[in-house]
Structures are given as structure tokens and as C-alpha cells.
mmCIF file as Biopython writes it, N, C-alpha, C and O atoms, coordinates in Angstrom:
data_model
#
loop_
_atom_site.group_PDB
_atom_site.id
_atom_site.type_symbol
_atom_site.label_atom_id
_atom_site.label_alt_id
_atom_site.label_comp_id
_atom_site.label_asym_id
_atom_site.label_entity_id
_atom_site.label_seq_id
_atom_site.pdbx_PDB_ins_code
_atom_site.Cartn_x
_atom_site.Cartn_y
_atom_site.Cartn_z
_atom_site.occupancy
_atom_site.B_iso_or_equiv
_atom_site.auth_seq_id
_atom_site.auth_asym_id
_atom_site.pdbx_PDB_model_num
ATOM 1   N N  . MET A ? 1  ? -15.178 -25.095 17.823 1.0 0.0 1  A 1 
ATOM 2   C CA . MET A ? 1  ? -13.771 -25.245 17.513 1.0 0.0 1  A 1 
ATOM 3   C C  . MET A ? 1  ? -13.513 -25.183 15.996 1.0 0.0 1  A 1 
ATOM 4   O O  . MET A ? 1  ? -12.607 -24.469 15.565 1.0 0.0 1  A 1 
ATOM 5   N N  . PRO A ? 2  ? -14.278 -25.905 15.189 1.0 0.0 2  A 1 
ATOM 6   C CA . PRO A ? 2  ? -14.053 -25.834 13.738 1.0 0.0 2  A 1 
ATOM 7   C C  . PRO A ? 2  ? -14.267 -24.426 13.184 1.0 0.0 2  A 1 
ATOM 8   O O  . PRO A ? 2  ? -13.609 -24.028 12.223 1.0 0.0 2  A 1 
ATOM 9   N N  . LEU A ? 3  ? -15.193 -23.670 13.796 1.0 0.0 3  A 1 
ATOM 10  C CA . LEU A ? 3  ? -15.437 -22.304 13.344 1.0 0.0 3  A 1 
ATOM 11  C C  . LEU A ? 3  ? -14.189 -21.446 13.542 1.0 0.0 3  A 1 
ATOM 12  O O  . LEU A ? 3  ? -13.862 -20.626 12.683 1.0 0.0 3  A 1 
ATOM 13  N N  . GLY A ? 4  ? -13.496 -21.622 14.649 1.0 0.0 4  A 1 
ATOM 14  C CA . GLY A ? 4  ? -12.260 -20.882 14.909 1.0 0.0 4  A 1 
ATOM 15  C C  . GLY A ? 4  ? -11.176 -21.192 13.883 1.0 0.0 4  A 1 
ATOM 16  O O  . GLY A ? 4  ? -10.466 -20.298 13.422 1.0 0.0 4  A 1 
ATOM 17  N N  . PHE A ? 5  ? -11.061 -22.457 13.536 1.0 0.0 5  A 1 
ATOM 18  C CA . PHE A ? 5  ? -10.076 -22.835 12.519 1.0 0.0 5  A 1 
ATOM 19  C C  . PHE A ? 5  ? -10.461 -22.273 11.150 1.0 0.0 5  A 1 
ATOM 20  O O  . PHE A ? 5  ? -9.592  -21.921 10.351 1.0 0.0 5  A 1 
ATOM 21  N N  . GLY A ? 6  ? -11.754 -22.191 10.885 1.0 0.0 6  A 1 
ATOM 22  C CA . GLY A ? 6  ? -12.217 -21.594 9.637  1.0 0.0 6  A 1 
ATOM 23  C C  . GLY A ? 6  ? -11.823 -20.120 9.550  1.0 0.0 6  A 1 
ATOM 24  O O  . GLY A ? 6  ? -11.368 -19.653 8.506  1.0 0.0 6  A 1 
ATOM 25  N N  . PHE A ? 7  ? -12.002 -19.390 10.657 1.0 0.0 7  A 1 
ATOM 26  C CA . PHE A ? 7  ? -11.599 -17.981 10.692 1.0 0.0 7  A 1 
ATOM 27  C C  . PHE A ? 7  ? -10.082 -17.840 10.540 1.0 0.0 7  A 1 
ATOM 28  O O  . PHE A ? 7  ? -9.601  -16.932 9.861  1.0 0.0 7  A 1 
ATOM 29  N N  . LEU A ? 8  ? -9.342  -18.736 11.170 1.0 0.0 8  A 1 
ATOM 30  C CA . LEU A ? 8  ? -7.889  -18.712 11.052 1.0 0.0 8  A 1 
ATOM 31  C C  . LEU A ? 8  ? -7.464  -18.960 9.606  1.0 0.0 8  A 1 
ATOM 32  O O  . LEU A ? 8  ? -6.542  -18.314 9.108  1.0 0.0 8  A 1 
ATOM 33  N N  . LEU A ? 9  ? -8.119  -19.871 8.949  1.0 0.0 9  A 1 
ATOM 34  C CA . LEU A ? 9  ? -7.842  -20.154 7.540  1.0 0.0 9  A 1 
ATOM 35  C C  . LEU A ? 9  ? -8.145  -18.927 6.672  1.0 0.0 9  A 1 
ATOM 36  O O  . LEU A ? 9  ? -7.360  -18.579 5.790  1.0 0.0 9  A 1 
ATOM 37  N N  . LEU A ? 10 ? -9.276  -18.278 6.921  1.0 0.0 10 A 1 
ATOM 38  C CA . LEU A ? 10 ? -9.629  -17.076 6.165  1.0 0.0 10 A 1 
ATOM 39  C C  . LEU A ? 10 ? -8.617  -15.945 6.393  1.0 0.0 10 A 1 
ATOM 40  O O  . LEU A ? 10 ? -8.260  -15.235 5.453  1.0 0.0 10 A 1 
ATOM 41  N N  . ALA A ? 11 ? -8.161  -15.779 7.627  1.0 0.0 11 A 1 
ATOM 42  C CA . ALA A ? 11 ? -7.164  -14.749 7.918  1.0 0.0 11 A 1 
ATOM 43  C C  . ALA A ? 11 ? -5.851  -15.049 7.193  1.0 0.0 11 A 1 
ATOM 44  O O  . ALA A ? 11 ? -5.197  -14.141 6.679  1.0 0.0 11 A 1 
ATOM 45  N N  . GLY A ? 12 ? -5.473  -16.322 7.155  1.0 0.0 12 A 1 
ATOM 46  C CA . GLY A ? 12 ? -4.255  -16.714 6.455  1.0 0.0 12 A 1 
ATOM 47  C C  . GLY A ? 12 ? -4.357  -16.469 4.960  1.0 0.0 12 A 1 
ATOM 48  O O  . GLY A ? 12 ? -3.400  -16.006 4.339  1.0 0.0 12 A 1 
ATOM 49  N N  . LEU A ? 13 ? -5.504  -16.774 4.383  1.0 0.0 13 A 1 
ATOM 50  C CA . LEU A ? 13 ? -5.712  -16.518 2.957  1.0 0.0 13 A 1 
ATOM 51  C C  . LEU A ? 13 ? -5.680  -15.021 2.656  1.0 0.0 13 A 1 
ATOM 52  O O  . LEU A ? 13 ? -5.115  -14.589 1.651  1.0 0.0 13 A 1 
ATOM 53  N N  . SER A ? 14 ? -6.289  -14.244 3.534  1.0 0.0 14 A 1 
ATOM 54  C CA . SER A ? 14 ? -6.282  -12.792 3.353  1.0 0.0 14 A 1 
ATOM 55  C C  . SER A ? 14 ? -4.856  -12.259 3.357  1.0 0.0 14 A 1 
ATOM 56  O O  . SER A ? 14 ? -4.495  -11.435 2.517  1.0 0.0 14 A 1 
ATOM 57  N N  . HIS A ? 15 ? -4.055  -12.722 4.289  1.0 0.0 15 A 1 
ATOM 58  C CA . HIS A ? 15 ? -2.666  -12.276 4.374  1.0 0.0 15 A 1 
ATOM 59  C C  . HIS A ? 15 ? -1.880  -12.721 3.135  1.0 0.0 15 A 1 
ATOM 60  O O  . HIS A ? 15 ? -1.065  -11.965 2.607  1.0 0.0 15 A 1 
ATOM 61  N N  . LEU A ? 16 ? -2.124  -13.929 2.687  1.0 0.0 16 A 1 
ATOM 62  C CA . LEU A ? 16 ? -1.458  -14.438 1.488  1.0 0.0 16 A 1 
ATOM 63  C C  . LEU A ? 16 ? -1.791  -13.568 0.275  1.0 0.0 16 A 1 
ATOM 64  O O  . LEU A ? 16 ? -0.907  -13.239 -0.516 1.0 0.0 16 A 1 
ATOM 65  N N  . ILE A ? 17 ? -3.052  -13.200 0.130  1.0 0.0 17 A 1 
ATOM 66  C CA . ILE A ? 17 ? -3.466  -12.347 -0.987 1.0 0.0 17 A 1 
ATOM 67  C C  . ILE A ? 17 ? -2.774  -10.986 -0.909 1.0 0.0 17 A 1 
ATOM 68  O O  . ILE A ? 17 ? -2.320  -10.457 -1.924 1.0 0.0 17 A 1 
ATOM 69  N N  . LYS A ? 18 ? -2.696  -10.425 0.291  1.0 0.0 18 A 1 
ATOM 70  C CA . LYS A ? 18 ? -2.016  -9.133  0.467  1.0 0.0 18 A 1 
ATOM 71  C C  . LYS A ? 18 ? -0.538  -9.233  0.103  1.0 0.0 18 A 1 
ATOM 72  O O  . LYS A ? 18 ? 0.001   -8.350  -0.564 1.0 0.0 18 A 1 
ATOM 73  N N  . CYS A ? 19 ? 0.108   -10.294 0.535  1.0 0.0 19 A 1 
ATOM 74  C CA . CYS A ? 19 ? 1.536   -10.465 0.228  1.0 0.0 19 A 1 
ATOM 75  C C  . CYS A ? 19 ? 1.765   -10.655 -1.262 1.0 0.0 19 A 1 
ATOM 76  O O  . CYS A ? 19 ? 2.712   -10.103 -1.822 1.0 0.0 19 A 1 
ATOM 77  N N  . LEU A ? 20 ? 0.910   -11.430 -1.902 1.0 0.0 20 A 1 
ATOM 78  C CA . LEU A ? 20 ? 1.032   -11.620 -3.352 1.0 0.0 20 A 1 
ATOM 79  C C  . LEU A ? 20 ? 0.790   -10.300 -4.092 1.0 0.0 20 A 1 
ATOM 80  O O  . LEU A ? 20 ? 1.473   -10.005 -5.073 1.0 0.0 20 A 1 
ATOM 81  N N  . GLY A ? 21 ? -0.166  -9.518  -3.630 1.0 0.0 21 A 1 
ATOM 82  C CA . GLY A ? 21 ? -0.413  -8.219  -4.230 1.0 0.0 21 A 1 
ATOM 83  C C  . GLY A ? 21 ? 0.792   -7.302  -4.098 1.0 0.0 21 A 1 
ATOM 84  O O  . GLY A ? 21 ? 1.122   -6.561  -5.025 1.0 0.0 21 A 1 
ATOM 85  N N  . PHE A ? 22 ? 1.448   -7.353  -2.947 1.0 0.0 22 A 1 
ATOM 86  C CA . PHE A ? 22 ? 2.662   -6.546  -2.746 1.0 0.0 22 A 1 
ATOM 87  C C  . PHE A ? 22 ? 3.770   -6.994  -3.689 1.0 0.0 22 A 1 
ATOM 88  O O  . PHE A ? 22 ? 4.445   -6.165  -4.300 1.0 0.0 22 A 1 
ATOM 89  N N  . LEU A ? 23 ? 3.957   -8.306  -3.807 1.0 0.0 23 A 1 
ATOM 90  C CA . LEU A ? 23 ? 5.016   -8.819  -4.672 1.0 0.0 23 A 1 
ATOM 91  C C  . LEU A ? 23 ? 4.762   -8.485  -6.143 1.0 0.0 23 A 1 
ATOM 92  O O  . LEU A ? 23 ? 5.703   -8.342  -6.924 1.0 0.0 23 A 1 
ATOM 93  N N  . MET A ? 24 ? 3.497   -8.362  -6.511 1.0 0.0 24 A 1 
ATOM 94  C CA . MET A ? 24 ? 3.150   -8.012  -7.889 1.0 0.0 24 A 1 
ATOM 95  C C  . MET A ? 24 ? 3.131   -6.503  -8.104 1.0 0.0 24 A 1 
ATOM 96  O O  . MET A ? 24 ? 2.930   -6.035  -9.225 1.0 0.0 24 A 1 
ATOM 97  N N  . GLY A ? 25 ? 3.342   -5.733  -7.020 1.0 0.0 25 A 1 
ATOM 98  C CA . GLY A ? 25 ? 3.394   -4.278  -7.124 1.0 0.0 25 A 1 
ATOM 99  C C  . GLY A ? 25 ? 2.033   -3.612  -7.159 1.0 0.0 25 A 1 
ATOM 100 O O  . GLY A ? 25 ? 1.924   -2.471  -7.608 1.0 0.0 25 A 1 
ATOM 101 N N  . ARG A ? 26 ? 1.008   -4.281  -6.704 1.0 0.0 26 A 1 
ATOM 102 C CA . ARG A ? 26 ? -0.343  -3.723  -6.757 1.0 0.0 26 A 1 
ATOM 103 C C  . ARG A ? 26 ? -0.860  -3.267  -5.399 1.0 0.0 26 A 1 
ATOM 104 O O  . ARG A ? 26 ? -1.920  -2.646  -5.323 1.0 0.0 26 A 1 
ATOM 105 N N  . CYS A ? 27 ? -0.138  -3.560  -4.338 1.0 0.0 27 A 1 
ATOM 106 C CA . CYS A ? 27 ? -0.588  -3.229  -2.987 1.0 0.0 27 A 1 
ATOM 107 C C  . CYS A ? 27 ? 0.602   -2.691  -2.178 1.0 0.0 27 A 1 
ATOM 108 O O  . CYS A ? 27 ? 1.756   -2.964  -2.509 1.0 0.0 27 A 1 
ATOM 109 N N  . PRO A ? 28 ? 0.315   -1.932  -1.126 1.0 0.0 28 A 1 
ATOM 110 C CA . PRO A ? 28 ? 1.406   -1.526  -0.232 1.0 0.0 28 A 1 
ATOM 111 C C  . PRO A ? 28 ? 1.906   -2.722  0.576  1.0 0.0 28 A 1 
ATOM 112 O O  . PRO A ? 28 ? 1.247   -3.760  0.628  1.0 0.0 28 A 1 
ATOM 113 N N  . ASP A ? 29 ? 3.052   -2.575  1.193  1.0 0.0 29 A 1 
ATOM 114 C CA . ASP A ? 29 ? 3.652   -3.646  1.994  1.0 0.0 29 A 1 
ATOM 115 C C  . ASP A ? 29 ? 2.745   -3.987  3.173  1.0 0.0 29 A 1 
ATOM 116 O O  . ASP A ? 29 ? 2.515   -3.124  4.019  1.0 0.0 29 A 1 
ATOM 117 N N  . PRO A ? 30 ? 2.221   -5.209  3.263  1.0 0.0 30 A 1 
ATOM 118 C CA . PRO A ? 30 ? 1.322   -5.554  4.361  1.0 0.0 30 A 1 
ATOM 119 C C  . PRO A ? 30 ? 2.039   -5.668  5.708  1.0 0.0 30 A 1 
ATOM 120 O O  . PRO A ? 30 ? 1.388   -5.668  6.752  1.0 0.0 30 A 1 
ATOM 121 N N  . MET A ? 31 ? 3.349   -5.763  5.698  1.0 0.0 31 A 1 
ATOM 122 C CA . MET A ? 31 ? 4.099   -5.886  6.950  1.0 0.0 31 A 1 
ATOM 123 C C  . MET A ? 31 ? 4.510   -4.525  7.499  1.0 0.0 31 A 1 
ATOM 124 O O  . MET A ? 31 ? 4.980   -4.435  8.633  1.0 0.0 31 A 1 
ATOM 125 N N  . GLN A ? 32 ? 4.340   -3.476  6.716  1.0 0.0 32 A 1 
ATOM 126 C CA . GLN A ? 32 ? 4.715   -2.123  7.125  1.0 0.0 32 A 1 
ATOM 127 C C  . GLN A ? 32 ? 3.511   -1.473  7.811  1.0 0.0 32 A 1 
ATOM 128 O O  . GLN A ? 32 ? 2.404   -1.514  7.274  1.0 0.0 32 A 1 
ATOM 129 N N  . PRO A ? 33 ? 3.710   -0.879  8.981  1.0 0.0 33 A 1 
ATOM 130 C CA . PRO A ? 33 ? 2.586   -0.195  9.633  1.0 0.0 33 A 1 
ATOM 131 C C  . PRO A ? 33 ? 2.047   0.934   8.758  1.0 0.0 33 A 1 
ATOM 132 O O  . PRO A ? 33 ? 2.799   1.559   8.011  1.0 0.0 33 A 1 
ATOM 133 N N  . ALA A ? 34 ? 0.756   1.189   8.850  1.0 0.0 34 A 1 
ATOM 134 C CA . ALA A ? 34 ? 0.104   2.192   8.007  1.0 0.0 34 A 1 
ATOM 135 C C  . ALA A ? 34 ? 0.550   3.606   8.349  1.0 0.0 34 A 1 
ATOM 136 O O  . ALA A ? 34 ? 0.675   4.439   7.451  1.0 0.0 34 A 1 
ATOM 137 N N  . GLY A ? 35 ? 0.786   3.889   9.581  1.0 0.0 35 A 1 
ATOM 138 C CA . GLY A ? 35 ? 1.168   5.232   10.001 1.0 0.0 35 A 1 
ATOM 139 C C  . GLY A ? 35 ? 1.969   5.172   11.288 1.0 0.0 35 A 1 
ATOM 140 O O  . GLY A ? 35 ? 2.352   4.094   11.742 1.0 0.0 35 A 1 
ATOM 141 N N  . PRO A ? 36 ? 2.218   6.328   11.870 1.0 0.0 36 A 1 
ATOM 142 C CA . PRO A ? 36 ? 2.974   6.323   13.123 1.0 0.0 36 A 1 
ATOM 143 C C  . PRO A ? 36 ? 2.180   5.645   14.244 1.0 0.0 36 A 1 
ATOM 144 O O  . PRO A ? 36 ? 0.955   5.750   14.308 1.0 0.0 36 A 1 
ATOM 145 N N  . SER A ? 37 ? 2.898   4.955   15.117 1.0 0.0 37 A 1 
ATOM 146 C CA . SER A ? 37 ? 2.247   4.291   16.241 1.0 0.0 37 A 1 
ATOM 147 C C  . SER A ? 37 ? 1.837   5.338   17.278 1.0 0.0 37 A 1 
ATOM 148 O O  . SER A ? 37 ? 2.216   6.504   17.178 1.0 0.0 37 A 1 
ATOM 149 N N  . GLU A ? 38 ? 1.073   4.916   18.256 1.0 0.0 38 A 1 
ATOM 150 C CA . GLU A ? 38 ? 0.628   5.836   19.303 1.0 0.0 38 A 1 
ATOM 151 C C  . GLU A ? 38 ? 1.831   6.408   20.055 1.0 0.0 38 A 1 
ATOM 152 O O  . GLU A ? 38 ? 1.831   7.579   20.436 1.0 0.0 38 A 1 
ATOM 153 N N  . GLU A ? 39 ? 2.848   5.585   20.264 1.0 0.0 39 A 1 
ATOM 154 C CA . GLU A ? 39 ? 4.033   6.051   20.967 1.0 0.0 39 A 1 
ATOM 155 C C  . GLU A ? 39 ? 4.765   7.126   20.164 1.0 0.0 39 A 1 
ATOM 156 O O  . GLU A ? 39 ? 5.248   8.108   20.727 1.0 0.0 39 A 1 
ATOM 157 N N  . GLU A ? 40 ? 4.845   6.933   18.846 1.0 0.0 40 A 1 
ATOM 158 C CA . GLU A ? 40 ? 5.506   7.920   18.001 1.0 0.0 40 A 1 
ATOM 159 C C  . GLU A ? 40 ? 4.725   9.229   17.970 1.0 0.0 40 A 1 
ATOM 160 O O  . GLU A ? 40 ? 5.322   10.305  17.973 1.0 0.0 40 A 1 
ATOM 161 N N  . GLU A ? 41 ? 3.387   9.148   17.940 1.0 0.0 41 A 1 
ATOM 162 C CA . GLU A ? 41 ? 2.569   10.356  17.969 1.0 0.0 41 A 1 
ATOM 163 C C  . GLU A ? 41 ? 2.758   11.095  19.287 1.0 0.0 41 A 1 
ATOM 164 O O  . GLU A ? 41 ? 2.877   12.320  19.303 1.0 0.0 41 A 1 
ATOM 165 N N  . LEU A ? 42 ? 2.786   10.350  20.396 1.0 0.0 42 A 1 
ATOM 166 C CA . LEU A ? 42 ? 2.985   10.962  21.704 1.0 0.0 42 A 1 
ATOM 167 C C  . LEU A ? 42 ? 4.353   11.621  21.779 1.0 0.0 42 A 1 
ATOM 168 O O  . LEU A ? 42 ? 4.486   12.719  22.320 1.0 0.0 42 A 1 
ATOM 169 N N  . MET A ? 43 ? 5.371   10.960  21.241 1.0 0.0 43 A 1 
ATOM 170 C CA . MET A ? 43 ? 6.717   11.527  21.246 1.0 0.0 43 A 1 
ATOM 171 C C  . MET A ? 43 ? 6.747   12.836  20.451 1.0 0.0 43 A 1 
ATOM 172 O O  . MET A ? 43 ? 7.385   13.799  20.877 1.0 0.0 43 A 1 
ATOM 173 N N  . GLN A ? 44 ? 6.071   12.882  19.311 1.0 0.0 44 A 1 
ATOM 174 C CA . GLN A ? 44 ? 6.030   14.100  18.504 1.0 0.0 44 A 1 
ATOM 175 C C  . GLN A ? 44 ? 5.311   15.221  19.240 1.0 0.0 44 A 1 
ATOM 176 O O  . GLN A ? 44 ? 5.745   16.372  19.185 1.0 0.0 44 A 1 
ATOM 177 N N  . GLU A ? 45 ? 4.200   14.898  19.940 1.0 0.0 45 A 1 
ATOM 178 C CA . GLU A ? 45 ? 3.473   15.905  20.707 1.0 0.0 45 A 1 
ATOM 179 C C  . GLU A ? 45 ? 4.335   16.458  21.835 1.0 0.0 45 A 1 
ATOM 180 O O  . GLU A ? 45 ? 4.389   17.670  22.048 1.0 0.0 45 A 1 
ATOM 181 N N  . LEU A ? 46 ? 5.014   15.557  22.562 1.0 0.0 46 A 1 
ATOM 182 C CA . LEU A ? 46 ? 5.862   15.997  23.667 1.0 0.0 46 A 1 
ATOM 183 C C  . LEU A ? 46 ? 7.028   16.851  23.170 1.0 0.0 46 A 1 
ATOM 184 O O  . LEU A ? 46 ? 7.396   17.842  23.802 1.0 0.0 46 A 1 
ATOM 185 N N  . LYS A ? 47 ? 7.603   16.459  22.035 1.0 0.0 47 A 1 
ATOM 186 C CA . LYS A ? 47 ? 8.699   17.240  21.470 1.0 0.0 47 A 1 
ATOM 187 C C  . LYS A ? 47 ? 8.213   18.620  21.063 1.0 0.0 47 A 1 
ATOM 188 O O  . LYS A ? 47 ? 8.915   19.609  21.275 1.0 0.0 47 A 1 
ATOM 189 N N  . ALA A ? 48 ? 7.011   18.703  20.478 1.0 0.0 48 A 1 
ATOM 190 C CA . ALA A ? 48 ? 6.455   20.005  20.089 1.0 0.0 48 A 1 
ATOM 191 C C  . ALA A ? 48 ? 6.212   20.873  21.315 1.0 0.0 48 A 1 
ATOM 192 O O  . ALA A ? 48 ? 6.478   22.075  21.285 1.0 0.0 48 A 1 
ATOM 193 N N  . GLU A ? 49 ? 5.707   20.278  22.397 1.0 0.0 49 A 1 
ATOM 194 C CA . GLU A ? 49 ? 5.476   21.037  23.632 1.0 0.0 49 A 1 
ATOM 195 C C  . GLU A ? 49 ? 6.790   21.527  24.228 1.0 0.0 49 A 1 
ATOM 196 O O  . GLU A ? 49 ? 6.874   22.660  24.702 1.0 0.0 49 A 1 
ATOM 197 N N  . LEU A ? 50 ? 7.824   20.672  24.205 1.0 0.0 50 A 1 
ATOM 198 C CA . LEU A ? 50 ? 9.121   21.086  24.727 1.0 0.0 50 A 1 
ATOM 199 C C  . LEU A ? 50 ? 9.720   22.205  23.891 1.0 0.0 50 A 1 
ATOM 200 O O  . LEU A ? 50 ? 10.293  23.148  24.436 1.0 0.0 50 A 1 
ATOM 201 N N  . ASP A ? 51 ? 9.593   22.110  22.580 1.0 0.0 51 A 1 
ATOM 202 C CA . ASP A ? 51 ? 10.095  23.165  21.704 1.0 0.0 51 A 1 
ATOM 203 C C  . ASP A ? 51 ? 9.364   24.471  21.955 1.0 0.0 51 A 1 
ATOM 204 O O  . ASP A ? 51 ? 9.976   25.539  21.970 1.0 0.0 51 A 1 
ATOM 205 N N  . LYS A ? 52 ? 8.053   24.385  22.153 1.0 0.0 52 A 1 
ATOM 206 C CA . LYS A ? 52 ? 7.254   25.583  22.424 1.0 0.0 52 A 1 
ATOM 207 C C  . LYS A ? 52 ? 7.669   26.206  23.761 1.0 0.0 52 A 1 
ATOM 208 O O  . LYS A ? 52 ? 7.835   27.422  23.856 1.0 0.0 52 A 1 
ATOM 209 N N  . ALA A ? 53 ? 7.833   25.380  24.778 1.0 0.0 53 A 1 
ATOM 210 C CA . ALA A ? 53 ? 8.240   25.875  26.093 1.0 0.0 53 A 1 
ATOM 211 C C  . ALA A ? 53 ? 9.653   26.459  26.010 1.0 0.0 53 A 1 
ATOM 212 O O  . ALA A ? 53 ? 9.947   27.470  26.648 1.0 0.0 53 A 1 
ATOM 213 N N  . ASP A ? 54 ? 10.511  25.833  25.238 1.0 0.0 54 A 1 
ATOM 214 C CA . ASP A ? 54 ? 11.874  26.315  25.071 1.0 0.0 54 A 1 
ATOM 215 C C  . ASP A ? 54 ? 11.881  27.676  24.373 1.0 0.0 54 A 1 
ATOM 216 O O  . ASP A ? 54 ? 12.640  28.568  24.752 1.0 0.0 54 A 1 
ATOM 217 N N  . ASP A ? 55 ? 11.034  27.830  23.354 1.0 0.0 55 A 1 
ATOM 218 C CA . ASP A ? 55 ? 10.929  29.096  22.646 1.0 0.0 55 A 1 
ATOM 219 C C  . ASP A ? 55 ? 10.384  30.203  23.543 1.0 0.0 55 A 1 
ATOM 220 O O  . ASP A ? 55 ? 10.854  31.340  23.494 1.0 0.0 55 A 1 
ATOM 221 N N  . GLU A ? 56 ? 9.391   29.865  24.361 1.0 0.0 56 A 1 
ATOM 222 C CA . GLU A ? 56 ? 8.813   30.853  25.285 1.0 0.0 56 A 1 
ATOM 223 C C  . GLU A ? 56 ? 9.838   31.258  26.335 1.0 0.0 56 A 1 
ATOM 224 O O  . GLU A ? 56 ? 9.893   32.419  26.740 1.0 0.0 56 A 1 
ATOM 225 N N  . GLY A ? 57 ? 10.638  30.313  26.769 1.0 0.0 57 A 1 
ATOM 226 C CA . GLY A ? 57 ? 11.673  30.608  27.766 1.0 0.0 57 A 1 
ATOM 227 C C  . GLY A ? 57 ? 12.744  31.539  27.216 1.0 0.0 57 A 1 
ATOM 228 O O  . GLY A ? 57 ? 13.251  32.390  27.946 1.0 0.0 57 A 1 
ATOM 229 N N  . ARG A ? 58 ? 13.084  31.400  25.984 1.0 0.0 58 A 1 
ATOM 230 C CA . ARG A ? 58 ? 14.104  32.245  25.366 1.0 0.0 58 A 1 
ATOM 231 C C  . ARG A ? 58 ? 13.570  33.655  25.118 1.0 0.0 58 A 1 
ATOM 232 O O  . ARG A ? 58 ? 14.326  34.626  25.165 1.0 0.0 58 A 1 
ATOM 233 N N  . GLY A ? 59 ? 12.282  33.765  24.858 1.0 0.0 59 A 1 
ATOM 234 C CA . GLY A ? 59 ? 11.692  35.061  24.567 1.0 0.0 59 A 1 
ATOM 235 C C  . GLY A ? 59 ? 11.652  35.979  25.761 1.0 0.0 59 A 1 
ATOM 236 O O  . GLY A ? 59 ? 11.642  37.198  25.591 1.0 0.0 59 A 1 
ATOM 237 N N  . ASP A ? 60 ? 11.630  35.436  26.969 1.0 0.0 60 A 1 
ATOM 238 C CA . ASP A ? 60 ? 11.553  36.237  28.186 1.0 0.0 60 A 1 
ATOM 239 C C  . ASP A ? 60 ? 12.892  36.866  28.548 1.0 0.0 60 A 1 
ATOM 240 O O  . ASP A ? 60 ? 12.929  37.863  29.269 1.0 0.0 60 A 1 
ATOM 241 N N  . LYS A ? 61 ? 13.990  36.301  28.061 1.0 0.0 61 A 1 
ATOM 242 C CA . LYS A ? 61 ? 15.321  36.779  28.470 1.0 0.0 61 A 1 
ATOM 243 C C  . LYS A ? 61 ? 15.721  37.984  27.686 1.0 0.0 61 A 1 
ATOM 244 O O  . LYS A ? 61 ? 16.808  38.522  27.894 1.0 0.0 61 A 1 
#
């Protein structure tokens, strides 16, 4: 049990350091996701496939 609290304390300190770095302008925003989520990537892939299918459909007419 104490080991778990130790890890929780370390995680909290790590987050605090990241937030302080952001406030000082030395780090990116720790609350902002690094890149697009899996859902956003899937949406982009599906949109690209629909656009491709739409383009192919127009070319046949």
C-alpha cells in the first residue's frame, strides 16, 4: 500500500513540474493532447475514402 502512494506522489510531482515548465514557457501544454486521437485519425481515413469513392463515381459519368 505505501508503495502505491509513493508512485502516486511521484506522478503528482511529475505533473507539477510539467505544469510549472509550461507556465515558464519551457514546455508544451501538458493538458493538451500530443496529436490526433484514434477517433480523429479514423474519421480522417474514412473521409479520405469517401472523397476517393466520390471522385471515382464522378469520373464514370
